[in-house]
C-alpha positions in Angstrom: 41.9 -22.0 5.5 41.6 -21.5 9.3 39.2 -18.9 10.5 40.7 -16.0 12.4 39.9 -15.7 16.1 38.9 -12.0 15.7 37.8 -9.6 13.0 36.7 -6.0 13.1 33.7 -6.7 10.8 32.2 -10.0 9.8 30.1 -10.0 6.6 27.7 -12.9 6.3 26.8 -14.0 2.8 28.8 -14.3 -0.4 26.3 -13.0 -3.0 26.7 -9.7 -4.8 25.6 -7.6 -1.8 28.0 -9.3 0.7 30.9 -9.2 -1.7 30.2 -5.5 -2.6 30.0 -4.6 1.1 33.3 -6.4 1.8 34.9 -4.8 -1.2 33.9 -1.3 -0.1 34.8 -1.9 3.5 38.3 -3.0 2.5 38.9 -0.5 -0.3 37.4 2.6 1.1 37.9 2.1 4.9 40.8 -0.3 5.1 38.7 -2.3 7.6 39.6 -5.7 8.9 36.9 -7.7 7.1 36.0 -11.3 7.1 33.3 -12.6 4.8 31.6 -15.9 5.5 29.6 -17.9 2.8 27.9 -21.1 3.8 28.3 -22.5 0.3 30.2 -21.1 -2.6 30.2 -17.4 -3.7 27.0 -16.6 -5.7 25.4 -20.0 -4.8 22.2 -18.5 -3.3 20.2 -16.4 -5.7 22.9 -14.2 -7.2 24.0 -16.9 -9.7 20.5 -17.2 -11.4 19.6 -13.5 -11.4 18.5 -12.1 -14.8 21.1 -9.3 -14.7 19.1 -6.2 -15.9 20.6 -3.0 -14.5 18.2 0.0 -14.3 19.0 3.2 -12.4 16.0 5.5 -12.0 13.9 5.4 -8.9 11.5 7.8 -7.3 14.1 8.6 -4.6 17.0 10.8 -5.6 19.3 9.0 -3.1 18.4 5.5 -4.4 18.9 6.7 -7.9 22.3 7.9 -6.9 23.0 4.5 -5.4 22.0 2.7 -8.6 24.0 5.2 -10.8 27.0 4.4 -8.6 26.6 0.7 -9.4 26.8 1.5 -13.1 29.9 3.6 -12.7 31.5 0.9 -10.6 30.7 -1.9 -13.1 32.2 0.1 -15.9 35.6 0.2 -14.3 35.8 -2.9 -12.1 37.4 -5.1 -14.8 40.3 -2.7 -15.1 40.9 -2.9 -11.4 40.6 -6.6 -10.8 41.2 -8.2 -14.2 38.0 -10.1 -14.1 35.2 -9.3 -16.6 31.8 -8.3 -15.3 29.7 -8.8 -18.4 28.7 -5.1 -18.2 27.0 -3.8 -21.4 25.5 -0.3 -21.5 22.7 -1.2 -23.9 20.2 1.3 -22.7 16.7 0.4 -21.8 13.3 0.9 -23.5 10.2 1.0 -21.4 7.1 0.5 -23.5 3.7 2.2 -23.0 0.4 0.9 -24.5 -2.1 3.2 -22.9 -2.7 6.8 -21.9 -2.2 6.4 -18.1 1.1 4.6 -18.7 2.2 7.3 -21.1 1.5 10.0 -18.4 3.4 7.9 -15.9 6.4 7.8 -18.3 6.2 11.5 -19.0 6.4 12.0 -15.2 9.2 9.5 -15.0 11.1 11.4 -17.7 10.7 14.6 -15.7 12.0 12.9 -12.6 15.0 11.6 -14.5 15.8 15.1 -15.7 15.3 16.4 -12.1 17.9 13.8 -11.0 20.3 14.7 -13.8 19.6 11.8 -16.2 18.8 12.1 -19.9 15.6 10.0 -20.3 14.0 10.5 -23.7 10.4 9.9 -25.0 10.2 8.0 -28.2 7.5 7.3 -30.8 6.5 3.8 -31.8 8.3 4.3 -35.1 11.5 5.2 -33.2 11.1 2.1 -31.0 10.7 -0.1 -34.1 13.8 1.3 -35.6 15.8 0.5 -32.5 14.3 -3.0 -32.0 13.0 -4.2 -35.4 11.8 -7.6 -34.0 9.2 -5.8 -31.7 5.6 -5.6 -32.7 4.8 -2.0 -32.0 1.2 -1.6 -33.3 -0.3 -1.2 -29.9 2.4 1.3 -28.5 1.7 4.8 -27.5 5.4 5.3 -27.1 8.4 4.4 -24.9 10.9 6.0 -22.7 14.6 5.5 -23.4 17.4 5.7 -20.8 20.7 5.1 -22.7 22.9 4.6 -19.6 21.0 1.5 -18.4 22.3 -1.9 -19.3 22.9 -5.5 -18.3 25.6 -7.5 -16.6 26.6 -11.1 -15.6 25.7 -11.4 -11.9 28.2 -14.2 -11.2 31.0 -12.4 -13.0 30.4 -9.1 -11.2 30.3 -10.9 -7.8 33.5 -12.7 -8.5 35.2 -9.5 -9.6 34.0 -7.8 -6.4 35.3 -10.7 -4.4 38.7 -10.5 -6.0 38.8 -6.8 -5.5 37.9 -7.3 -1.8 40.8 -9.7 -1.4 43.1 -7.3 -3.2 42.3 -4.7 -0.6 42.9 -7.1 2.3 39.5 -8.7 3.0 39.5 -12.4 3.9 36.7 -14.5 2.3 35.8 -18.0 3.5 33.5 -20.5 1.7 31.7 -23.5 3.2 31.3 -21.7 6.6 27.8 -21.6 8.0 26.9 -19.2 10.8 25.1 -21.1 13.6 24.6 -18.4 16.2 25.9 -15.5 18.1 27.2 -14.7 21.5 25.6 -11.5 22.7 26.2 -9.1 25.6 24.0 -6.1 26.5 22.2 -6.2 23.1 25.4 -6.4 21.1 27.0 -9.3 19.2 30.4 -10.2 20.6 31.1 -13.5 18.7 29.9 -15.1 15.5 29.6 -18.8 16.0 30.1 -21.1 12.9 30.4 -24.7 12.0 34.2 -24.2 11.7 34.8 -22.2 14.9 34.0 -18.9 16.5 35.1 -15.3 15.5 35.0 -12.5 18.0 34.1 -9.3 16.3 33.0 -5.6 16.7 30.3 -5.5 14.0 28.3 -7.9 11.9 26.8 -7.3 8.4 23.9 -9.6 7.5 23.9 -10.0 3.7 22.6 -13.5 3.7 20.1 -13.0 1.0 17.1 -15.3 1.3 18.6 -16.6 4.6 18.9 -13.1 6.0 15.7 -13.5 8.0 16.9 -16.7 9.6 20.4 -15.3 10.3 18.8 -12.2 11.9 16.6 -14.4 14.0 19.7 -16.0 15.6 20.3 -12.5 17.1 16.7 -11.7 17.8 16.5 -9.4 14.8 13.6 -9.3 12.4 14.3 -9.0 8.6 10.9 -9.1 6.9 11.4 -10.7 3.6 9.7 -13.5 1.7 11.3 -15.7 -1.0 9.2 -15.8 -4.1 9.6 -18.1 -7.2 10.7 -16.0 -10.2 10.9 -17.6 -13.6 12.6 -16.6 -16.9 13.6 -18.4 -20.0 16.8 -18.3 -22.2 16.1 -18.8 -25.9 18.1 -20.2 -28.7 19.6 -17.7 -31.2 17.1 -15.4 -32.9 17.9 -14.2 -36.4 18.1 -10.4 -36.7 18.6 -9.8 -32.9 21.5 -7.4 -32.4 24.0 -8.2 -29.7 23.7 -4.6 -28.4 19.9 -4.6 -28.4 18.5 -2.5 -25.6 16.9 -4.2 -22.7 13.1 -4.1 -22.8 10.6 -3.6 -20.1 7.0 -4.0 -21.2 5.1 -3.5 -18.0 1.6 -3.4 -19.5 2.3 -7.0 -20.6 4.3 -7.7 -17.3 7.4 -8.9 -19.1 11.0 -8.0 -19.7 13.7 -9.0 -22.2 17.5 -8.8 -22.6 19.8 -10.1 -25.2 22.0 -13.0 -24.3 24.4 -14.8 -26.7 22.2 -14.0 -29.7 19.0 -15.1 -28.0 16.7 -13.6 -25.4 16.2 -13.8 -21.7 12.5 -13.2 -21.0 10.7 -13.1 -17.7 7.9 -11.3 -16.0 6.1 -10.3 -12.9 2.7 -12.1 -12.7 -0.3 -10.9 -10.7 -0.5 -14.4 -9.0 3.0 -15.0 -7.7 4.1 -18.1 -5.8 5.7 -17.7 -2.4 8.4 -20.3 -1.5 7.5 -21.8 1.9 9.0 -25.1 3.0 8.1 -27.7 5.6 10.9 -26.5 7.8 9.9 -24.6 11.0 8.7 -21.2 10.1 8.9 -22.1 6.4 12.7 -21.6 6.5 14.9 -21.8 3.5 17.1 -25.0 3.7 20.7 -24.3 4.5 21.9 -26.6 1.6 19.9 -24.8 -1.1 23.0 -24.0 -3.2 23.1 -23.6 -7.0 19.6 -25.2 -7.0 16.4 -24.4 -8.9 12.8 -25.4 -8.8 11.3 -27.6 -11.4 10.2 -25.8 -14.6 6.6 -24.6 -14.3 5.4 -23.8 -17.8 1.8 -23.8 -16.7 2.4 -20.8 -14.4 4.8 -19.2 -16.9 2.4 -19.6 -19.9 0.9 -16.1 -19.1 4.3 -14.5 -19.8 5.0 -16.7 -22.8 1.8 -15.7 -24.5 2.5 -12.0 -23.9 6.1 -12.3 -25.1 5.1 -14.0 -28.4 2.7 -11.1 -29.0 5.4 -8.6 -28.4 8.2 -10.5 -30.2 6.5 -12.8 -32.8 9.8 -14.5 -33.6 9.6 -16.2 -30.3 6.9 -18.5 -31.6 9.4 -20.5 -33.6 12.5 -20.2 -31.5 13.6 -22.9 -29.1 14.1 -22.5 -25.4 17.5 -23.5 -24.1 16.7 -23.3 -20.4 14.1 -22.2 -18.0 15.3 -20.6 -14.7 12.9 -21.0 -11.8 14.6 -19.8 -8.7 13.8 -18.0 -5.5 14.3 -14.2 -5.1 13.9 -12.3 -1.8 11.1 -9.7 -1.9 9.9 -7.3 0.8 6.4 -6.0 1.8 6.8 -2.6 0.1 9.0 -3.5 -2.8 12.1 -1.7 -1.5 15.3 -3.4 -0.3 16.5 -3.4 3.3 19.6 -1.6 4.6 20.8 -0.3 7.9 21.4 -1.1 11.5 18.9 -3.4 13.1 16.8 -1.7 15.8 17.1 -4.8 18.0 20.9 -5.0 18.0 23.3 -2.1 17.9 26.0 -3.8 15.9 24.2 -5.9 13.3 23.7 -4.2 10.0 21.5 -5.6 7.2 21.7 -5.6 3.4 19.0 -7.9 2.0 15.6 -8.2 0.3 16.5 -6.7 -3.1 13.3 -7.6 -4.9 15.1 -8.9 -8.0 17.2 -5.8 -8.6 20.1 -6.8 -6.5 22.4 -6.7 -9.5 21.4 -3.1 -10.3 21.7 -2.1 -6.7 24.6 -4.3 -5.6 27.5 -1.9 -6.3 25.9 1.1 -4.7 24.3 -0.7 -1.9 27.6 -2.1 -0.8 29.1 1.4 -1.0 26.5 3.0 1.3 26.2 0.1 3.6 30.0 0.0 4.2 29.9 3.7 5.0 27.0 3.2 7.3 28.8 0.3 9.1 31.9 2.4 9.7 30.3 5.7 10.6 27.3 4.4 12.4 24.9 6.6 10.4 23.7 6.5 6.8 25.8 8.6 4.5 22.7 10.0 2.7 19.0 9.9 2.9 18.2 6.2 2.7 14.9 6.3 4.6 12.9 4.4 1.9 15.2 1.3 2.3 16.0 1.7 6.0 15.2 -1.4 8.0 13.7 0.9 10.7 10.8 1.7 8.5 9.3 -1.6 9.8 7.7 -2.4 13.1 6.5 -5.3 15.2 3.7 -5.8 12.7 6.4 -7.2 10.3 7.2 -10.1 12.6 3.9 -11.7 11.5 5.1 -14.1 8.8 1.7 -14.5 7.2 1.1 -10.8 7.0 4.6 -10.3 5.5 3.9 -13.1 3.0 0.6 -11.7 1.8 1.7 -8.1 1.5 5.0 -9.1 -0.2 3.0 -11.1 -2.8 0.8 -8.1 -3.4 3.9 -5.9 -3.8 5.4 -8.4 -6.3 2.2 -8.3 -8.3 2.4 -4.5 -8.5 6.0 -4.6 -9.8 4.8 -3.7 -13.3 1.4 -2.1 -12.7 0.9 1.6 -13.3 2.0 3.6 -10.3 -1.1 5.7 -9.7 -0.6 8.6 -7.2 -1.9 7.9 -3.7 -2.5 4.1 -4.3 -3.0 2.0 -1.2 -2.2 -1.7 -0.6 -5.2 -3.9 0.0 -3.8 -7.1 1.7 -3.6 -7.6 5.5 -6.2 -4.9 6.2 -7.6 -3.9 8.5 -4.8 -4.8 10.9 -4.6 -2.0 13.5 -7.6 0.2 14.1 -8.3 3.0 16.5 -11.3 2.8 18.8 -13.0 5.2 16.3 -12.9 2.8 13.3 -16.5 1.8 13.3 -17.7 5.3 14.2 -15.7 6.8 11.3 -17.0 4.0 8.9 -20.5 5.3 9.7 -19.3 8.8 8.6 -18.4 7.1 5.3 -14.6 7.2 5.9 -12.3 6.0 3.1 -9.3 4.6 4.9 -5.6 4.3 4.1 -3.0 2.4 5.9 0.2 3.5 7.5 2.5 1.0 9.3 -0.6 -1.2 9.8 -2.9 1.5 11.2 -6.1 2.2 9.4 -6.4 6.0 9.0 -9.3 8.0 7.4 -8.0 9.6 4.2 -11.2 11.3 3.3 -15.0 11.1 3.9 -17.3 10.4 1.0 -20.5 12.5 0.9 -23.8 10.7 0.2 -23.9 9.8 -3.5 -20.2 9.5 -3.8 -18.7 6.0 -3.8 -16.6 5.6 -0.6 -13.6 4.2 -2.4 -10.5 5.6 -4.1 -10.9 5.6 -7.9 -7.3 5.9 -9.2 -6.3 8.0 -12.1 -3.3 10.1 -13.3 -5.4 13.3 -13.1 -7.7 14.6 -10.4 -9.1 11.6 -8.5 -12.6 11.1 -7.2 -11.8 12.5 -3.7 -10.6 15.9 -5.0 -13.8 17.8 -4.4 -14.8 16.1 -1.1 -11.4 16.8 0.3 -11.8 20.4 -0.7 -15.0 20.6 1.4 -13.2 19.1 4.4 -10.3 21.6 3.9 -12.7 24.6 3.8 -14.6 23.3 6.8 -11.4 23.3 9.0 -10.6 26.8 7.7 -14.1 28.2 8.4 -15.5 26.0 11.3 -14.0 23.1 13.2 -12.9 19.6 12.3 -11.7 16.6 14.3 -8.9 14.3 13.0 -8.3 10.8 14.3 -4.5 10.8 14.6 -4.3 7.9 17.1 -1.6 6.3 15.0 0.9 8.9 16.0 4.0 7.4 17.6 4.4 8.4 21.2 7.2 8.0 23.7 7.9 9.0 27.2 11.4 9.8 28.5 11.9 9.9 32.2 14.8 9.9 34.6 17.1 12.3 36.4 19.1 12.8 33.1 16.1 13.1 30.8 16.6 16.8 30.1 20.4 16.3 29.6 19.7 13.5 27.1 17.1 15.5 25.1 19.3 18.6 25.2 22.0 16.7 23.4 19.9 15.1 20.7 17.5 17.9 20.0 18.5 20.8 17.8 16.0 23.2 19.4 15.9 24.3 23.1 13.9 21.8 25.1 15.1 23.3 28.4 11.8 25.1 28.9 9.5 25.2 31.9 7.2 22.4 32.7 4.0 22.8 30.6 5.8 23.9 27.4 6.1 22.3 24.0 9.0 22.4 21.6 9.1 21.6 17.9 12.6 20.3 17.2 14.7 18.4 14.7 17.1 15.6 15.5 20.3 16.0 13.5 23.0 13.7 12.3 26.7 14.5 12.5 26.5 16.2 9.1 23.7 18.5 10.4 21.1 16.7 8.3 17.6 16.2 9.7 17.1 12.6 11.0 13.7 13.4 12.5 11.3 16.2 13.4 9.0 15.8 16.3 7.2 17.5 19.2 8.6 17.4 22.8 6.2 18.2 25.7 7.7 18.8 29.2 5.3 17.1 31.6 7.6 17.4 34.6 11.1 18.3 35.7 12.3 14.8 34.6 9.4 13.6 32.4 8.9 14.4 28.7 6.3 13.3 26.2 7.5 12.9 22.6 5.2 12.7 19.6 6.2 11.8 16.0 4.8 10.5 12.8 3.1 7.1 12.5 5.6 5.7 10.0 8.6 6.8 11.9 7.9 4.9 15.1 10.7 2.4 14.9 13.2 4.8 13.3 12.8 7.7 15.8 12.7 5.5 18.8 15.9 3.8 17.7 17.6 7.1 16.8 16.8 8.5 20.3 17.9 5.3 22.0 21.1 5.0 20.0 22.2 8.6 20.8 21.5 8.7 24.5 24.5 7.8 26.5 24.4 4.5 28.4 25.8 6.3 31.4 22.7 8.5 31.7 19.8 7.9 34.1 17.1 7.8 31.4 14.3 5.5 30.5 12.6 5.7 27.0 9.2 4.0 26.7 7.0 3.6 23.7 3.5 4.5 24.8 1.9 4.6 21.3 -1.0 2.2 22.2 -1.7 3.9 25.5 -3.1 7.0 24.0 -5.6 7.9 21.2 -5.1 11.2 19.6 -7.9 13.5 18.5 -6.8 16.7 16.8 -9.5 19.5 17.2 -8.7 22.1 14.6 -10.4 25.3 13.3 -11.6 28.7 14.4 -14.4 27.2 16.5 -12.1 24.7 18.2 -12.0 26.6 21.5 -15.8 26.8 21.6 -16.0 23.0 21.4 -13.2 22.3 23.8 -14.6 24.8 26.4 -18.0 23.0 26.2 -16.5 19.6 27.2 -14.0 20.6 29.9 -14.0 22.7 33.1 -10.5 23.8 32.4 -9.7 27.4 31.3 -8.8 27.1 27.6 -8.6 30.8 26.9 -5.6 32.1 25.1 -4.3 33.7 28.3 -4.6 30.5 30.4 -3.6 28.1 27.6 -1.5 29.8 25.0 0.0 28.3 21.9 3.0 26.0 22.5 1.8 24.7 25.9 0.6 21.4 27.3 -1.9 21.0 30.0 -3.7 18.0 31.6 -7.4 18.6 31.4 -10.5 16.6 32.1 -13.0 15.6 29.4 -15.9 13.2 30.0 -14.3 12.2 33.3 -11.0 11.3 31.8 -7.6 12.9 32.1 -6.4 14.2 28.7 -3.0 15.6 27.7 -3.9 18.6 25.6 -1.1 20.0 23.4 -1.8 23.3 21.8 -0.1 22.8 18.5 -1.1 22.6 14.9 -0.2 21.1 11.5 -3.0 22.8 9.7 -2.5 26.5 10.5 -5.6 27.1 12.6 -6.5 27.4 16.3 -6.4 23.9 17.7 -5.3 21.2 20.1 -4.0 17.7 19.9 -5.8 15.8 22.6 -4.0 12.7 23.8 -6.5 10.6 25.5 -6.5 7.2 27.3 -6.9 4.8 24.4 -10.0 3.1 26.0 -11.7 6.5 26.4 -11.1 7.6 22.8 -14.7 6.8 21.6 -16.3 8.4 24.6 -14.4 11.6 24.3 -15.0 11.7 20.5 -18.7 11.4 21.1 -18.7 14.1 23.7 -16.9 16.5 21.3 -19.1 15.6 18.4 -22.2 16.3 20.5 -20.8 19.6 21.9 -19.6 20.7 18.5 -22.9 20.1 16.7 -23.9 23.7 17.0 -20.5 24.7 15.6 -20.8 22.4 12.6 -18.1 20.0 13.8 -17.2 17.1 11.4 -14.5 14.4 11.1 -11.8 15.2 8.6 -9.2 13.0 6.9 -5.5 13.0 6.2 -5.8 14.2 2.6 -7.3 17.5 3.8 -4.6 17.6 6.4 -2.0 17.4 3.6 -3.6 20.2 1.7 -3.9 22.4 4.8 -0.2 21.9 5.7 0.9 22.8 2.2 -0.8 26.2 2.4 1.1 26.8 5.7 4.5 25.6 4.4 4.9 23.1 7.2 7.6 20.6 6.2 7.1 16.9 5.9 10.0 14.7 7.0 11.0 12.1 4.4 10.2 14.4 1.5 10.7 18.2 2.3 13.3 17.6 5.0 15.6 14.6 5.1 19.0 13.5 6.4 20.4 15.3 3.3 19.0 18.7 4.4 20.1 21.0 7.1 17.7 23.2 9.1 19.2 26.3 7.5 18.7 25.0 4.0 15.2 24.0 4.9 14.3 27.4 6.3 14.1 26.0 9.8 17.1 27.8 11.3 14.8 29.5 13.8 14.3 26.1 15.5 18.0 25.6 16.2 19.7 26.7 19.5 22.9 27.9 18.0 22.7 31.1 20.1 22.8 29.1 23.3 26.2 27.9 24.6 24.9 24.3 24.5 26.5 21.5 22.6 24.1 19.2 20.6 24.4 16.6 18.0 25.0 18.2 14.6 26.1 21.6 16.0 29.6 21.3 14.8 28.5 20.7 11.2 26.1 23.7 11.3 28.8 25.9 12.7 31.1 24.9 9.9 28.5 26.1 7.5 28.3 29.3 9.5 27.4 32.4 7.5 28.4 30.9 4.1 25.9 31.3 1.3 23.8 28.2 1.2 24.1 26.0 -2.0 20.4 25.1 -1.8 17.4 26.8 -0.2 13.8 25.7 0.4 11.0 27.6 -1.3 7.4 27.3 -2.2 5.9 27.5 -5.7 2.4 28.0 -7.0 0.8 27.2 -10.4 -2.4 28.9 -11.4 -3.6 26.2 -13.8 -5.9 24.0 -11.7 -5.7 21.1 -14.2 -2.1 20.6 -13.4 -1.4 17.9 -10.8 1.7 18.4 -8.6 3.1 15.3 -6.9 6.8 16.0 -6.2 10.0 15.6 -8.3 8.8 18.1 -11.0 11.7 20.1 -12.3 12.2 23.7 -11.2 13.3 26.0 -13.9 14.7 29.5 -13.3 15.2 31.6 -16.4 14.7 28.3 -18.3 17.6 26.6 -16.5 17.0 23.7 -14.1 17.8 24.6 -10.5 16.1 21.8 -8.5 13.0 19.8 -8.2 9.9 19.6 -6.0 10.0 17.5 -2.9 6.2 17.6 -2.4 3.2 18.9 -4.1 -0.6 19.2 -3.9 -3.5 21.6 -4.1 -4.4 24.4 -1.7 -8.2 24.9 -1.7 -8.1 28.2 0.2 -5.6 29.9 -2.0 -7.1 28.1 -5.1 -3.7 27.1 -6.5 -1.4 24.1 -7.0 1.3 24.2 -4.4 4.8 22.7 -4.5 7.9 22.9 -2.3 11.5 22.2 -3.2 15.1 23.3 -3.0 16.5 25.8 -5.4 20.2 24.9 -6.0 23.2 26.8 -7.2 26.8 25.5 -6.8 28.3 28.9 -5.8 25.4 29.8 -3.5 21.7 30.8 -3.5 21.4 34.4 -2.5 18.1 36.3 -1.8 18.5 38.1 -5.2 19.0 34.8 -7.0 15.8 33.5 -5.5 13.6 36.5 -6.1 14.8 37.9 -9.3 14.3 34.9 -11.6 11.4 33.8 -13.8 10.2 30.4 -12.7 8.5 27.5 -14.4 7.8 23.9 -13.4 8.2 21.0 -15.7 5.2 18.7 -15.1 5.1 15.5 -17.1 7.5 17.1 -19.6 5.4 20.2 -20.1 6.5 23.6 -18.9 4.1 25.7 -16.9 4.6 29.2 -15.4 5.1 29.2 -11.6 5.6 31.8 -8.9 8.1 31.4 -6.0 7.1 32.1 -2.4 9.4 32.5 0.5 6.7 32.8 3.2 3.6 30.7 3.9 0.8 31.2 1.4 -1.8 31.2 4.2 -1.6 33.4 7.3 2.1 34.1 7.0 2.3 35.9 10.3 0.8 32.8 12.1 -1.9 35.0 13.8 -4.7 32.4 13.5 -2.9 29.7 15.5 -2.3 32.1 18.4 -5.7 33.6 19.0 
């Protein structure tokens, strides 16, 4: 077949993700789609995938994506006439210890929060369902009846046929060799069989996605890892509809296949696949190929499997599959528009659950390609969660192998990665170490989570209950409420926008009114076309045409890209990332003014320097941008200082603050402090799925001004209608309860939502959670306030109280003194 000279959209890669994306582009959007596969369909890693299909994830949106896959696979054969091998066998996840059982009880609660019926079973019930299992060491299991298994090649071929039925054109044996680009956009896809002019490109090239992206200057941080499983001969007594098994404490999984078992696992010592090619690239001709069997490496799984299923000791092995799978540094797959190129989208790095995700990933990616924005909150898989750090191949390899090794470990709350650290440190790193800081990591930055008192081990000790930092963090929290603390927040992402049209650009993308006088701050959200919250950040007006923008550490690439993508090319605007130019010291607490006044000649009185303002002041001979703003609910300033002067200014404030009991404070205290004030956290409490009105942030939207802005039309369509969900706070008196998020909210014993975040408030002495109360025909004030509330925590119901105003200083008086 001859390649067309032009296509609206070119999809690169003929595995399950590429075929699913092409199918949905053609079926749902009637797009002019061409798919290019360098070998044959499925010939990369799809053909040798194990084919387990699970649905539940910690993200409601990703769970929805996986549930969509199951629904699609159920009906695909009827549409295309090609079988998919889909079997809804259900899945048993086994628990052999108390921590795992708590994790499963929390998981079952999450499932019910997301509308899924996960059940907890006894060892006897597990034995009855799977008689060949040895269950003597089990505490129990969870059971999700709608999970299952499928044949990866059959599903992909069925999707490919469906794509063709809806008008897509699929070409095999066509290798992409490069791109013609103009002004940061791809104009032509170059191949070994000719060139195709196009409007958009979707990189679904699997383990080649990094290499394909690199041809356009795009970074796709993934690492192929060798993954092994075996296929056994028939096993007497094994039912053909036996549930799939995940046995994470033994790091193994099982599924029935033609009367035998597929068995594989996730070892703590995985093997990366790196080649002798430049950059360790994957060979172009790696098609329908496997590595040699490695029974020495696989022995650890074989031993565990025989212990769990003793019949395996005498059953023959038909085949070992040892093939590469693409994994990512955080264990989540990669979707979305590449920040380096406005018209290349990526769907790759599926961490061995590409079959489970394939149908749904293709659905949302197709919508993203057509609309230019994600159709729901996909932040956890958004390619813009990465940064330049992820261009370091060795760092990506090391972190990815650690993530692979954690695939089946217990997911303890607040657990940190260990590899590749420390990578980025602020100038205060050694100083804070001397204060016994225990660091966490965010987008490569080392950040103090808490400070260990003398006699307390300066390390996190993980558990499912209260962890070893609980009391020290309480001391830090109280110190900020009663005295003054200093937070090193140098990792904040920081941008400057300058140019004659800077105000015009920000007025369009910001939901709040940034057209304030020079010297003023604005808290604002950035909205998508649905009115959902794509970012929340602080904008400081430094001059008539100069603005300083501050946002969260992890959102650096995302927010910079969002702003850049939505500022018109015709505007006279320059957006510059200045993150490494400034350290950030947040001075917070009722004695903050005393400390600041002692180190600067500037007037920092409430009259001269009120809340919501920015001033340039001098500290220790250096010019500092002082922003009077808070995320803890106390008097305070964010001091943005020249990065090289961070240590000197910190020392000056520590010395001046000694008489006011100043001390460094960490991020875990910051989280507790913000919970008491009801400050929302983007990515959990507020997301692209939530509008400002639903989130209780309507006060920060300029609907009363006759000014158009992105998302305004969607908000106006909502108008005065009763909202179907509303943000609220909840408290639980039982101090032994641990709230983390995703706990089910019950009103009058009926589920009405789930928590988006949770923690402990040391000033109010209660557990605090936030979430959305939902009702299909609208959530009125009476509905919110008249019900009796409970939270379901690890499948146990506990009484809760609802709160519609901040728990601490609801009038905000303490921040304005």
